[in-house]
PDB file with one MODEL, atoms N, CA, C and O in Angstrom:
MODEL        1
ATOM      1  N   UNK A   1       1.066  -1.259  -0.067  1.00  0.00           N
ATOM      2  CA  UNK A   1       0.228   0.064   0.053  1.00  0.00           C
ATOM      3  C   UNK A   1       0.944   1.202   0.115  1.00  0.00           C
ATOM      4  O   UNK A   1       0.600   2.167  -0.568  1.00  0.00           O
ATOM      5  N   UNK A   2       1.924   1.249   0.851  1.00  0.00           N
ATOM      6  CA  UNK A   2       2.888   2.223   0.879  1.00  0.00           C
ATOM      7  C   UNK A   2       3.630   2.745  -0.545  1.00  0.00           C
ATOM      8  O   UNK A   2       3.958   3.884  -0.878  1.00  0.00           O
ATOM      9  N   UNK A   3       3.762   1.474  -1.239  1.00  0.00           N
ATOM     10  CA  UNK A   3       4.285   1.742  -2.494  1.00  0.00           C
ATOM     11  C   UNK A   3       3.698   2.364  -3.668  1.00  0.00           C
ATOM     12  O   UNK A   3       4.287   2.924  -4.592  1.00  0.00           O
ATOM     13  N   UNK A   4       2.174   2.145  -3.464  1.00  0.00           N
ATOM     14  CA  UNK A   4       1.225   2.656  -4.280  1.00  0.00           C
ATOM     15  C   UNK A   4       1.386   4.213  -4.117  1.00  0.00           C
ATOM     16  O   UNK A   4       1.910   4.900  -4.994  1.00  0.00           O
ATOM     17  N   UNK A   5       0.799   4.828  -2.692  1.00  0.00           N
ATOM     18  CA  UNK A   5       1.114   5.948  -2.513  1.00  0.00           C
ATOM     19  C   UNK A   5       2.101   6.907  -2.920  1.00  0.00           C
ATOM     20  O   UNK A   5       1.979   8.068  -3.311  1.00  0.00           O
ATOM     21  N   UNK A   6       3.325   6.015  -2.706  1.00  0.00           N
ATOM     22  CA  UNK A   6       4.653   6.604  -3.135  1.00  0.00           C
ATOM     23  C   UNK A   6       4.827   7.087  -4.698  1.00  0.00           C
ATOM     24  O   UNK A   6       5.493   8.051  -5.075  1.00  0.00           O
ATOM     25  N   UNK A   7       4.098   6.220  -5.480  1.00  0.00           N
ATOM     26  CA  UNK A   7       3.924   6.195  -6.959  1.00  0.00           C
ATOM     27  C   UNK A   7       3.000   7.360  -7.207  1.00  0.00           C
ATOM     28  O   UNK A   7       3.302   8.342  -7.885  1.00  0.00           O
ATOM     29  N   UNK A   8       1.976   7.188  -6.664  1.00  0.00           N
ATOM     30  CA  UNK A   8       0.719   8.634  -6.833  1.00  0.00           C
ATOM     31  C   UNK A   8       1.463   9.825  -6.350  1.00  0.00           C
ATOM     32  O   UNK A   8       1.519  10.708  -7.206  1.00  0.00           O
ATOM     33  N   UNK A   9       1.884  10.026  -5.545  1.00  0.00           N
ATOM     34  CA  UNK A   9       2.737  11.133  -5.108  1.00  0.00           C
ATOM     35  C   UNK A   9       3.811  11.582  -6.049  1.00  0.00           C
ATOM     36  O   UNK A   9       3.896  12.761  -6.393  1.00  0.00           O
ATOM     37  N   UNK A  10       4.747  10.522  -6.526  1.00  0.00           N
ATOM     38  CA  UNK A  10       5.652  10.852  -7.572  1.00  0.00           C
ATOM     39  C   UNK A  10       5.022  11.312  -8.831  1.00  0.00           C
ATOM     40  O   UNK A  10       5.528  12.207  -9.508  1.00  0.00           O
ATOM     41  N   UNK A  11       3.754  10.616  -9.202  1.00  0.00           N
ATOM     42  CA  UNK A  11       3.176  11.285 -10.612  1.00  0.00           C
ATOM     43  C   UNK A  11       2.576  12.783 -10.350  1.00  0.00           C
ATOM     44  O   UNK A  11       2.674  13.593 -11.271  1.00  0.00           O
ATOM     45  N   UNK A  12       2.048  13.119  -9.301  1.00  0.00           N
ATOM     46  CA  UNK A  12       1.396  14.158  -8.707  1.00  0.00           C
ATOM     47  C   UNK A  12       2.474  15.465  -9.056  1.00  0.00           C
ATOM     48  O   UNK A  12       2.214  16.439  -9.762  1.00  0.00           O
ATOM     49  N   UNK A  13       3.710  15.186  -8.365  1.00  0.00           N
ATOM     50  CA  UNK A  13       4.777  15.930  -8.221  1.00  0.00           C
ATOM     51  C   UNK A  13       5.405  16.128  -9.630  1.00  0.00           C
ATOM     52  O   UNK A  13       5.947  17.217  -9.819  1.00  0.00           O
ATOM     53  N   UNK A  14       5.406  15.158 -10.715  1.00  0.00           N
ATOM     54  CA  UNK A  14       5.982  15.319 -11.813  1.00  0.00           C
ATOM     55  C   UNK A  14       5.206  16.166 -12.968  1.00  0.00           C
ATOM     56  O   UNK A  14       5.729  16.904 -13.802  1.00  0.00           O
ATOM     57  N   UNK A  15       3.760  15.855 -12.794  1.00  0.00           N
ATOM     58  CA  UNK A  15       2.568  16.523 -13.511  1.00  0.00           C
ATOM     59  C   UNK A  15       2.621  18.020 -12.900  1.00  0.00           C
ATOM     60  O   UNK A  15       2.134  18.832 -13.686  1.00  0.00           O
ATOM     61  N   UNK A  16       3.075  18.569 -11.733  1.00  0.00           N
ATOM     62  CA  UNK A  16       2.722  19.806 -11.142  1.00  0.00           C
ATOM     63  C   UNK A  16       4.038  20.544 -12.052  1.00  0.00           C
ATOM     64  O   UNK A  16       3.877  21.614 -12.638  1.00  0.00           O
ATOM     65  N   UNK A  17       5.318  19.801 -12.058  1.00  0.00           N
ATOM     66  CA  UNK A  17       6.477  20.589 -12.201  1.00  0.00           C
ATOM     67  C   UNK A  17       6.355  20.685 -13.670  1.00  0.00           C
ATOM     68  O   UNK A  17       6.691  21.789 -14.099  1.00  0.00           O
ATOM     69  N   UNK A  18       5.885  19.650 -14.750  1.00  0.00           N
ATOM     70  CA  UNK A  18       5.633  20.022 -16.003  1.00  0.00           C
ATOM     71  C   UNK A  18       4.526  21.318 -16.371  1.00  0.00           C
ATOM     72  O   UNK A  18       4.732  22.226 -17.176  1.00  0.00           O
ATOM     73  N   UNK A  19       3.616  21.160 -15.745  1.00  0.00           N
ATOM     74  CA  UNK A  19       2.568  22.403 -16.032  1.00  0.00           C
ATOM     75  C   UNK A  19       3.417  23.606 -15.725  1.00  0.00           C
ATOM     76  O   UNK A  19       3.146  24.582 -16.425  1.00  0.00           O
ATOM     77  N   UNK A  20       4.456  23.781 -14.774  1.00  0.00           N
ATOM     78  CA  UNK A  20       4.904  25.139 -14.506  1.00  0.00           C
ATOM     79  C   UNK A  20       5.616  25.627 -15.881  1.00  0.00           C
ATOM     80  O   UNK A  20       5.883  26.823 -15.996  1.00  0.00           O
ATOM     81  N   UNK A  21       5.939  24.682 -16.968  1.00  0.00           N
ATOM     82  CA  UNK A  21       6.685  24.863 -18.072  1.00  0.00           C
ATOM     83  C   UNK A  21       6.009  24.904 -19.077  1.00  0.00           C
ATOM     84  O   UNK A  21       6.447  25.559 -20.023  1.00  0.00           O
ATOM     85  N   UNK A  22       4.634  24.172 -19.208  1.00  0.00           N
ATOM     86  CA  UNK A  22       4.034  24.148 -20.387  1.00  0.00           C
ATOM     87  C   UNK A  22       3.018  25.486 -20.601  1.00  0.00           C
ATOM     88  O   UNK A  22       2.185  25.830 -19.762  1.00  0.00           O
ATOM     89  N   UNK A  23       3.225  26.088 -21.734  1.00  0.00           N
ATOM     90  CA  UNK A  23       2.155  27.274 -21.933  1.00  0.00           C
ATOM     91  C   UNK A  23       0.712  26.736 -21.972  1.00  0.00           C
ATOM     92  O   UNK A  23       0.359  25.592 -22.258  1.00  0.00           O
ATOM     93  N   UNK A  24      -0.144  27.923 -21.583  1.00  0.00           N
ATOM     94  CA  UNK A  24      -1.397  27.680 -21.707  1.00  0.00           C
ATOM     95  C   UNK A  24      -1.809  28.159 -23.229  1.00  0.00           C
ATOM     96  O   UNK A  24      -0.997  28.804 -23.893  1.00  0.00           O
ATOM     97  N   UNK A  25      -3.240  27.780 -23.803  1.00  0.00           N
ATOM     98  CA  UNK A  25      -3.612  28.007 -25.145  1.00  0.00           C
ATOM     99  C   UNK A  25      -3.421  29.426 -25.452  1.00  0.00           C
ATOM    100  O   UNK A  25      -4.187  30.174 -24.845  1.00  0.00           O
ATOM    101  N   UNK A  26      -2.654  29.932 -26.181  1.00  0.00           N
ATOM    102  CA  UNK A  26      -2.742  31.168 -26.846  1.00  0.00           C
ATOM    103  C   UNK A  26      -1.529  31.849 -26.102  1.00  0.00           C
ATOM    104  O   UNK A  26      -1.306  33.045 -26.293  1.00  0.00           O
ATOM    105  N   UNK A  27      -0.745  31.096 -25.255  1.00  0.00           N
ATOM    106  CA  UNK A  27       0.160  32.173 -24.625  1.00  0.00           C
ATOM    107  C   UNK A  27       1.378  32.046 -25.311  1.00  0.00           C
ATOM    108  O   UNK A  27       1.738  30.943 -25.721  1.00  0.00           O
ATOM    109  N   UNK A  28       2.085  33.112 -25.486  1.00  0.00           N
ATOM    110  CA  UNK A  28       3.456  33.047 -26.014  1.00  0.00           C
ATOM    111  C   UNK A  28       4.456  33.853 -25.028  1.00  0.00           C
ATOM    112  O   UNK A  28       4.168  34.512 -24.029  1.00  0.00           O
ATOM    113  N   UNK A  29       5.760  33.593 -25.632  1.00  0.00           N
ATOM    114  CA  UNK A  29       6.913  34.185 -24.863  1.00  0.00           C
ATOM    115  C   UNK A  29       7.080  35.713 -24.885  1.00  0.00           C
ATOM    116  O   UNK A  29       7.398  36.394 -23.910  1.00  0.00           O
ATOM    117  N   UNK A  30       6.827  36.154 -26.113  1.00  0.00           N
ATOM    118  CA  UNK A  30       6.865  37.822 -26.596  1.00  0.00           C
ATOM    119  C   UNK A  30       5.979  37.775 -27.757  1.00  0.00           C
ATOM    120  O   UNK A  30       5.592  36.797 -28.396  1.00  0.00           O
ATOM    121  N   UNK A  31       5.737  38.986 -27.904  1.00  0.00           N
ATOM    122  CA  UNK A  31       5.170  39.150 -29.216  1.00  0.00           C
ATOM    123  C   UNK A  31       5.752  39.072 -30.703  1.00  0.00           C
ATOM    124  O   UNK A  31       6.883  39.534 -30.856  1.00  0.00           O
ATOM    125  N   UNK A  32       5.268  38.677 -31.522  1.00  0.00           N
ATOM    126  CA  UNK A  32       5.764  38.579 -32.516  1.00  0.00           C
ATOM    127  C   UNK A  32       5.707  39.802 -33.619  1.00  0.00           C
ATOM    128  O   UNK A  32       4.790  40.583 -33.364  1.00  0.00           O
ATOM    129  N   UNK A  33       6.469  40.145 -34.775  1.00  0.00           N
ATOM    130  CA  UNK A  33       6.419  41.174 -35.631  1.00  0.00           C
ATOM    131  C   UNK A  33       5.304  41.559 -36.001  1.00  0.00           C
ATOM    132  O   UNK A  33       4.908  40.637 -36.714  1.00  0.00           O
ATOM    133  N   UNK A  34       4.339  42.526 -35.972  1.00  0.00           N
ATOM    134  CA  UNK A  34       3.219  42.712 -36.708  1.00  0.00           C
ATOM    135  C   UNK A  34       2.057  42.636 -35.495  1.00  0.00           C
ATOM    136  O   UNK A  34       0.980  43.168 -35.766  1.00  0.00           O
ATOM    137  N   UNK A  35       2.194  42.057 -34.275  1.00  0.00           N
ATOM    138  CA  UNK A  35       1.155  41.896 -33.387  1.00  0.00           C
ATOM    139  C   UNK A  35       0.592  43.330 -32.631  1.00  0.00           C
ATOM    140  O   UNK A  35       1.480  44.113 -32.291  1.00  0.00           O
ATOM    141  N   UNK A  36      -0.329  43.586 -32.447  1.00  0.00           N
ATOM    142  CA  UNK A  36      -0.764  44.945 -31.591  1.00  0.00           C
ATOM    143  C   UNK A  36      -1.236  44.540 -30.286  1.00  0.00           C
ATOM    144  O   UNK A  36      -2.007  43.595 -30.116  1.00  0.00           O
ATOM    145  N   UNK A  37      -0.676  45.401 -29.198  1.00  0.00           N
ATOM    146  CA  UNK A  37      -1.042  45.119 -28.049  1.00  0.00           C
ATOM    147  C   UNK A  37      -2.383  45.781 -27.721  1.00  0.00           C
ATOM    148  O   UNK A  37      -2.699  46.770 -28.382  1.00  0.00           O
ATOM    149  N   UNK A  38      -3.240  45.308 -26.718  1.00  0.00           N
ATOM    150  CA  UNK A  38      -4.451  45.982 -26.761  1.00  0.00           C
ATOM    151  C   UNK A  38      -4.446  46.427 -25.054  1.00  0.00           C
ATOM    152  O   UNK A  38      -3.606  46.091 -24.219  1.00  0.00           O
ATOM    153  N   UNK A  39      -5.397  47.098 -24.894  1.00  0.00           N
ATOM    154  CA  UNK A  39      -5.458  47.563 -23.412  1.00  0.00           C
ATOM    155  C   UNK A  39      -6.177  46.277 -22.428  1.00  0.00           C
ATOM    156  O   UNK A  39      -6.247  46.338 -21.200  1.00  0.00           O
ATOM    157  N   UNK A  40      -6.581  45.350 -23.102  1.00  0.00           N
ATOM    158  CA  UNK A  40      -7.027  44.153 -22.086  1.00  0.00           C
ATOM    159  C   UNK A  40      -6.087  43.527 -21.387  1.00  0.00           C
ATOM    160  O   UNK A  40      -5.203  43.019 -22.077  1.00  0.00           O
ATOM    161  N   UNK A  41      -5.992  43.399 -20.201  1.00  0.00           N
ATOM    162  CA  UNK A  41      -5.519  42.891 -19.472  1.00  0.00           C
ATOM    163  C   UNK A  41      -6.328  41.831 -18.365  1.00  0.00           C
ATOM    164  O   UNK A  41      -7.543  42.008 -18.278  1.00  0.00           O
ATOM    165  N   UNK A  42      -5.766  40.828 -17.585  1.00  0.00           N
ATOM    166  CA  UNK A  42      -6.439  39.940 -16.829  1.00  0.00           C
ATOM    167  C   UNK A  42      -5.556  39.197 -15.964  1.00  0.00           C
ATOM    168  O   UNK A  42      -4.360  39.087 -16.235  1.00  0.00           O
ATOM    169  N   UNK A  43      -5.968  38.788 -15.153  1.00  0.00           N
ATOM    170  CA  UNK A  43      -5.275  37.919 -14.109  1.00  0.00           C
ATOM    171  C   UNK A  43      -5.453  36.425 -14.157  1.00  0.00           C
ATOM    172  O   UNK A  43      -6.519  35.935 -13.785  1.00  0.00           O
ATOM    173  N   UNK A  44      -4.561  35.748 -14.553  1.00  0.00           N
ATOM    174  CA  UNK A  44      -4.570  34.390 -14.865  1.00  0.00           C
ATOM    175  C   UNK A  44      -4.443  33.647 -13.490  1.00  0.00           C
ATOM    176  O   UNK A  44      -3.402  33.539 -12.843  1.00  0.00           O
ATOM    177  N   UNK A  45      -5.942  33.047 -13.078  1.00  0.00           N
ATOM    178  CA  UNK A  45      -6.189  32.528 -11.845  1.00  0.00           C
ATOM    179  C   UNK A  45      -5.099  31.244 -11.355  1.00  0.00           C
ATOM    180  O   UNK A  45      -4.803  30.937 -10.200  1.00  0.00           O
ATOM    181  N   UNK A  46      -4.606  30.602 -12.674  1.00  0.00           N
ATOM    182  CA  UNK A  46      -4.193  29.576 -12.600  1.00  0.00           C
ATOM    183  C   UNK A  46      -2.444  29.653 -12.127  1.00  0.00           C
ATOM    184  O   UNK A  46      -1.931  28.783 -11.424  1.00  0.00           O
ATOM    185  N   UNK A  47      -1.729  30.796 -12.634  1.00  0.00           N
ATOM    186  CA  UNK A  47      -0.340  30.974 -12.543  1.00  0.00           C
ATOM    187  C   UNK A  47      -0.353  32.511 -11.500  1.00  0.00           C
ATOM    188  O   UNK A  47       0.695  32.827 -10.937  1.00  0.00           O
ATOM    189  N   UNK A  48      -1.444  33.258 -11.353  1.00  0.00           N
ATOM    190  CA  UNK A  48      -1.404  34.589 -10.520  1.00  0.00           C
ATOM    191  C   UNK A  48      -0.536  35.603 -11.490  1.00  0.00           C
ATOM    192  O   UNK A  48       0.138  36.453 -10.909  1.00  0.00           O
ATOM    193  N   UNK A  49      -0.511  35.570 -12.802  1.00  0.00           N
ATOM    194  CA  UNK A  49       0.164  36.341 -13.742  1.00  0.00           C
ATOM    195  C   UNK A  49      -0.884  37.353 -14.296  1.00  0.00           C
ATOM    196  O   UNK A  49      -1.982  37.086 -14.785  1.00  0.00           O
ATOM    197  N   UNK A  50      -0.333  38.520 -14.121  1.00  0.00           N
ATOM    198  CA  UNK A  50      -1.114  39.467 -15.177  1.00  0.00           C
ATOM    199  C   UNK A  50      -0.612  39.379 -16.525  1.00  0.00           C
ATOM    200  O   UNK A  50       0.555  39.633 -16.826  1.00  0.00           O
ATOM    201  N   UNK A  51      -1.758  38.914 -17.558  1.00  0.00           N
ATOM    202  CA  UNK A  51      -1.366  38.745 -18.968  1.00  0.00           C
ATOM    203  C   UNK A  51      -2.257  39.862 -19.723  1.00  0.00           C
ATOM    204  O   UNK A  51      -3.403  40.199 -19.425  1.00  0.00           O
ATOM    205  N   UNK A  52      -1.404  40.382 -20.834  1.00  0.00           N
ATOM    206  CA  UNK A  52      -1.821  41.121 -21.819  1.00  0.00           C
ATOM    207  C   UNK A  52      -2.411  40.484 -23.221  1.00  0.00           C
ATOM    208  O   UNK A  52      -1.756  39.710 -23.919  1.00  0.00           O
ATOM    209  N   UNK A  53      -3.475  40.836 -23.463  1.00  0.00           N
ATOM    210  CA  UNK A  53      -3.846  40.522 -25.064  1.00  0.00           C
ATOM    211  C   UNK A  53      -3.321  40.918 -26.060  1.00  0.00           C
ATOM    212  O   UNK A  53      -3.299  42.149 -26.063  1.00  0.00           O
ATOM    213  N   UNK A  54      -2.811  40.413 -27.058  1.00  0.00           N
ATOM    214  CA  UNK A  54      -2.273  40.907 -28.174  1.00  0.00           C
ATOM    215  C   UNK A  54      -3.045  40.242 -29.197  1.00  0.00           C
ATOM    216  O   UNK A  54      -3.498  39.101 -29.098  1.00  0.00           O
ATOM    217  N   UNK A  55      -3.203  41.218 -30.443  1.00  0.00           N
ATOM    218  CA  UNK A  55      -3.830  40.617 -31.573  1.00  0.00           C
ATOM    219  C   UNK A  55      -2.887  40.421 -32.890  1.00  0.00           C
ATOM    220  O   UNK A  55      -2.191  41.356 -33.286  1.00  0.00           O
ATOM    221  N   UNK A  56      -2.903  39.158 -33.545  1.00  0.00           N
ATOM    222  CA  UNK A  56      -1.984  39.036 -34.648  1.00  0.00           C
ATOM    223  C   UNK A  56      -2.768  39.922 -35.994  1.00  0.00           C
ATOM    224  O   UNK A  56      -3.708  40.699 -35.826  1.00  0.00           O
ATOM    225  N   UNK A  57      -2.260  39.657 -37.074  1.00  0.00           N
ATOM    226  CA  UNK A  57      -2.870  40.126 -38.359  1.00  0.00           C
ATOM    227  C   UNK A  57      -4.218  39.628 -38.833  1.00  0.00           C
ATOM    228  O   UNK A  57      -4.984  40.278 -39.544  1.00  0.00           O
ATOM    229  N   UNK A  58      -4.433  38.385 -38.358  1.00  0.00           N
ATOM    230  CA  UNK A  58      -5.768  37.855 -38.602  1.00  0.00           C
ATOM    231  C   UNK A  58      -6.778  38.273 -37.645  1.00  0.00           C
ATOM    232  O   UNK A  58      -7.941  38.116 -38.016  1.00  0.00           O
ATOM    233  N   UNK A  59      -6.566  38.822 -36.377  1.00  0.00           N
ATOM    234  CA  UNK A  59      -7.374  39.091 -35.353  1.00  0.00           C
ATOM    235  C   UNK A  59      -7.254  38.011 -34.305  1.00  0.00           C
ATOM    236  O   UNK A  59      -7.900  38.083 -33.260  1.00  0.00           O
ATOM    237  N   UNK A  60      -6.436  37.012 -34.570  1.00  0.00           N
ATOM    238  CA  UNK A  60      -6.261  35.912 -33.591  1.00  0.00           C
ATOM    239  C   UNK A  60      -5.736  36.682 -32.054  1.00  0.00           C
ATOM    240  O   UNK A  60      -4.862  37.542 -31.947  1.00  0.00           O
ATOM    241  N   UNK A  61      -6.465  36.146 -31.081  1.00  0.00           N
ATOM    242  CA  UNK A  61      -5.429  36.667 -29.556  1.00  0.00           C
ATOM    243  C   UNK A  61      -4.504  35.840 -29.319  1.00  0.00           C
ATOM    244  O   UNK A  61      -4.558  34.661 -29.668  1.00  0.00           O
ATOM    245  N   UNK A  62      -3.239  36.530 -28.500  1.00  0.00           N
ATOM    246  CA  UNK A  62      -2.516  36.003 -28.041  1.00  0.00           C
ATOM    247  C   UNK A  62      -2.405  36.312 -26.588  1.00  0.00           C
ATOM    248  O   UNK A  62      -2.941  37.364 -26.237  1.00  0.00           O
ATOM    249  N   UNK A  63      -1.849  35.641 -25.735  1.00  0.00           N
ATOM    250  CA  UNK A  63      -1.417  36.236 -24.398  1.00  0.00           C
ATOM    251  C   UNK A  63      -0.200  36.297 -23.862  1.00  0.00           C
ATOM    252  O   UNK A  63       0.245  35.177 -23.611  1.00  0.00           O
ATOM    253  N   UNK A  64       0.671  37.388 -23.529  1.00  0.00           N
ATOM    254  CA  UNK A  64       1.374  37.303 -22.962  1.00  0.00           C
ATOM    255  C   UNK A  64       1.782  37.868 -21.417  1.00  0.00           C
ATOM    256  O   UNK A  64       1.109  38.820 -21.022  1.00  0.00           O
ATOM    257  N   UNK A  65       2.612  37.460 -20.710  1.00  0.00           N
ATOM    258  CA  UNK A  65       2.817  37.948 -19.246  1.00  0.00           C
ATOM    259  C   UNK A  65       2.885  39.352 -19.444  1.00  0.00           C
ATOM    260  O   UNK A  65       3.531  39.824 -20.379  1.00  0.00           O
ATOM    261  N   UNK A  66       2.322  39.986 -18.707  1.00  0.00           N
ATOM    262  CA  UNK A  66       2.901  41.451 -18.521  1.00  0.00           C
ATOM    263  C   UNK A  66       3.848  42.014 -17.800  1.00  0.00           C
ATOM    264  O   UNK A  66       4.213  43.179 -17.955  1.00  0.00           O
ATOM    265  N   UNK A  67       4.376  41.099 -16.836  1.00  0.00           N
ATOM    266  CA  UNK A  67       5.486  41.386 -16.101  1.00  0.00           C
ATOM    267  C   UNK A  67       5.309  41.975 -14.652  1.00  0.00           C
ATOM    268  O   UNK A  67       6.297  42.170 -13.943  1.00  0.00           O
ATOM    269  N   UNK A  68       3.925  42.277 -14.191  1.00  0.00           N
ATOM    270  CA  UNK A  68       3.464  42.891 -13.097  1.00  0.00           C
ATOM    271  C   UNK A  68       2.497  41.920 -12.648  1.00  0.00           C
ATOM    272  O   UNK A  68       1.852  41.215 -13.424  1.00  0.00           O
ATOM    273  N   UNK A  69       2.378  41.878 -11.163  1.00  0.00           N
ATOM    274  CA  UNK A  69       1.374  41.101 -10.374  1.00  0.00           C
ATOM    275  C   UNK A  69       0.177  42.061  -9.872  1.00  0.00           C
ATOM    276  O   UNK A  69       0.476  43.151  -9.384  1.00  0.00           O
ATOM    277  N   UNK A  70      -0.725  41.801  -9.949  1.00  0.00           N
ATOM    278  CA  UNK A  70      -2.071  42.368  -9.008  1.00  0.00           C
ATOM    279  C   UNK A  70      -1.869  42.177  -7.629  1.00  0.00           C
ATOM    280  O   UNK A  70      -1.286  41.161  -7.250  1.00  0.00           O
ATOM    281  N   UNK A  71      -2.236  42.943  -6.899  1.00  0.00           N
ATOM    282  CA  UNK A  71      -2.351  42.818  -5.484  1.00  0.00           C
ATOM    283  C   UNK A  71      -3.192  41.937  -5.179  1.00  0.00           C
ATOM    284  O   UNK A  71      -4.165  41.954  -5.933  1.00  0.00           O
ATOM    285  N   UNK A  72      -3.236  40.962  -4.170  1.00  0.00           N
ATOM    286  CA  UNK A  72      -4.298  39.817  -4.005  1.00  0.00           C
ATOM    287  C   UNK A  72      -5.253  40.562  -2.797  1.00  0.00           C
ATOM    288  O   UNK A  72      -6.244  39.985  -2.351  1.00  0.00           O
TER     289      UNK A  72
ENDMDL
END
């Protein structure tokens, strides 16, 4: 029984660490040439980061960390 709990705990830890490095849908590291910054910002509840919305030439939305954190 202890071995099973150890395996489950290891899987949970690995999944958590992987989630720190995986970008969410539409998230980018930096804006690409031609993207326009918008005034829209929001607090991503899963990472507690302030994200800014950028639009590409086709009007698709992209999300980039704004570098600031909102007060809790």
